[in-house]
C-alpha positions as CSV (number, residue, x, y, z in Angstrom):
1,M,154.8,20.3,-95.7
2,K,151.2,19.5,-94.6
3,A,148.8,21.6,-92.7
4,A,149.6,19.7,-89.5
5,D,153.3,20.7,-89.8
6,F,152.4,24.3,-90.3
7,R,150.2,24.2,-87.3
8,K,152.7,22.7,-85.2
9,L,155.4,25.3,-86.2
10,A,152.9,28.1,-85.5
11,L,151.8,26.7,-82.2
12,A,155.5,26.2,-81.0
13,L,155.9,29.9,-80.9
14,P,155.7,31.5,-77.5
15,E,152.1,32.1,-76.3
16,A,150.7,31.2,-79.7
17,S,147.1,30.0,-79.8
18,E,144.7,28.6,-82.4
19,G,141.5,30.2,-83.2
20,A,139.2,30.6,-86.2
21,H,138.5,33.5,-88.5
22,M,136.0,33.5,-91.4
23,G,135.9,29.7,-91.2
24,H,139.6,29.2,-91.3
25,A,142.1,28.2,-88.6
26,D,144.3,31.1,-87.5
27,F,147.2,31.6,-85.1
28,R,147.4,34.5,-82.7
29,V,149.7,36.1,-80.2
30,G,148.5,38.8,-78.0
31,G,145.1,38.5,-79.6
32,K,146.5,39.4,-83.0
33,I,146.5,37.0,-86.0
34,F,150.0,36.3,-87.4
35,A,149.2,33.2,-89.6
36,T,146.1,31.3,-91.0
37,L,145.4,28.0,-92.6
38,G,142.9,26.9,-95.3
39,Y,142.6,30.1,-97.5
40,P,141.8,30.1,-100.4
41,N,141.8,26.3,-99.9
42,A,143.3,23.6,-97.8
43,R,146.5,23.6,-99.7
44,F,147.5,27.0,-98.5
45,G,148.6,28.9,-95.4
46,M,149.2,32.6,-94.9
47,V,151.8,34.6,-92.9
48,A,151.5,38.2,-92.0
49,I,155.3,39.4,-92.6
50,S,156.7,42.7,-93.7
51,P,156.7,43.6,-97.4
52,Q,160.5,43.4,-97.3
53,E,160.5,39.7,-96.0
54,Q,157.7,38.9,-98.4
55,D,159.9,40.2,-101.3
56,L,162.8,38.0,-100.1
57,L,160.6,34.8,-99.9
58,V,158.9,35.3,-103.1
59,R,162.2,35.9,-104.9
60,Q,163.8,32.8,-103.2
61,H,160.8,30.5,-103.5
62,P,158.6,31.8,-106.2
63,N,156.4,28.7,-106.5
64,A,155.9,28.4,-102.7
65,F,155.2,32.1,-101.6
66,A,153.1,34.7,-103.2
67,P,151.6,38.0,-102.1
68,A,147.9,37.7,-101.1
69,P,145.6,39.7,-103.4
70,G,145.1,43.4,-103.0
71,A,146.0,45.6,-100.2
72,W,146.5,42.7,-97.7
73,G,149.3,41.4,-100.0
74,R,150.8,44.8,-100.4
75,A,150.9,45.0,-96.6
76,G,152.9,41.8,-96.4
77,S,150.1,39.1,-96.1
78,T,151.8,36.1,-98.0
79,S,150.3,33.0,-99.2
80,V,152.2,29.8,-98.6
81,R,151.7,26.8,-100.9
82,L,152.2,24.1,-98.2
83,A,152.9,21.1,-100.5
84,I,156.2,22.8,-101.8
85,A,157.2,25.3,-99.2
86,P,160.5,24.5,-97.6
87,R,160.1,23.8,-93.9
88,L,162.9,26.2,-92.8
89,A,161.5,29.0,-95.0
90,V,158.0,28.5,-93.4
91,K,159.6,28.5,-89.9
92,Y,161.3,31.7,-90.7
93,A,158.2,33.3,-92.0
94,L,156.1,32.1,-89.1
95,E,158.8,33.6,-86.6
96,S,158.8,36.9,-88.5
97,A,155.0,36.9,-88.5
98,W,154.9,36.2,-84.8
99,T,157.4,38.9,-84.0
100,R,155.3,41.5,-86.0
101,R,152.3,40.9,-84.0
102,A,153.6,39.9,-80.5
103,P,153.4,42.6,-77.7
104,K,156.8,44.3,-77.2
105,R,157.2,42.8,-73.7
106,L,156.7,39.4,-75.0
107,Q,159.2,40.0,-77.9
108,A,161.7,41.3,-75.4
109,Q,161.2,38.5,-72.9
110,H,161.8,35.8,-75.6
111,R,164.5,37.5,-77.5
112,S,166.5,37.7,-74.2
113,Q,165.9,34.0,-73.7
114,G,167.1,33.3,-77.3
115,S,163.9,31.6,-78.2
116,I,162.9,34.0,-81.1
117,E,165.1,36.0,-83.4
118,G,163.8,39.4,-84.4
119,P,163.0,39.9,-88.1
120,S,165.7,41.3,-90.2
121,P,165.3,42.2,-93.8
122,T,168.9,41.2,-94.3
123,R,168.5,37.7,-92.8
124,R,168.0,35.2,-95.7
125,P,165.4,32.5,-95.4
126,L,166.9,28.9,-95.6
127,S,165.9,26.6,-98.4
128,R,165.7,23.2,-96.7
C-alpha cells in the first residue's frame, strides 16, 4: 500500500476531510482526527482505533501494525507500516477509527444505509 492508497481509503469514508496537524496530513470527521499520514516518516500512517482492535491487528499483522509510543499507543493509536500492511486490514482499521470519531448522528445515518459497519472487537480484520 502507498500513501495515496491510504489517503483514498480514508477520504472515501462519509464526510471525511483532509487537513494537517503538526506538519502531517490528517483525516477528520466531525472535526476530530481519526487517521494521519507521514509520522514518524513517509512510510507510515496512523489510525485511532480501540485498544482491543489494536490488539487484534497487531497479533494478526505484527510487522504491519504497532502501538504508537506512550499513552497514545495505550489508548489505541496504531502505526501502520504502509508498504506491508494488507489493504483490507487497513480499510478495516480506517473504518473503525472513523466510527470512533464520527458524531453519533452520522454513525447512525451511515449504519442505516449500510455504508459503514460499526466496530466490533470480535470482527476479525481480513488479510488480503
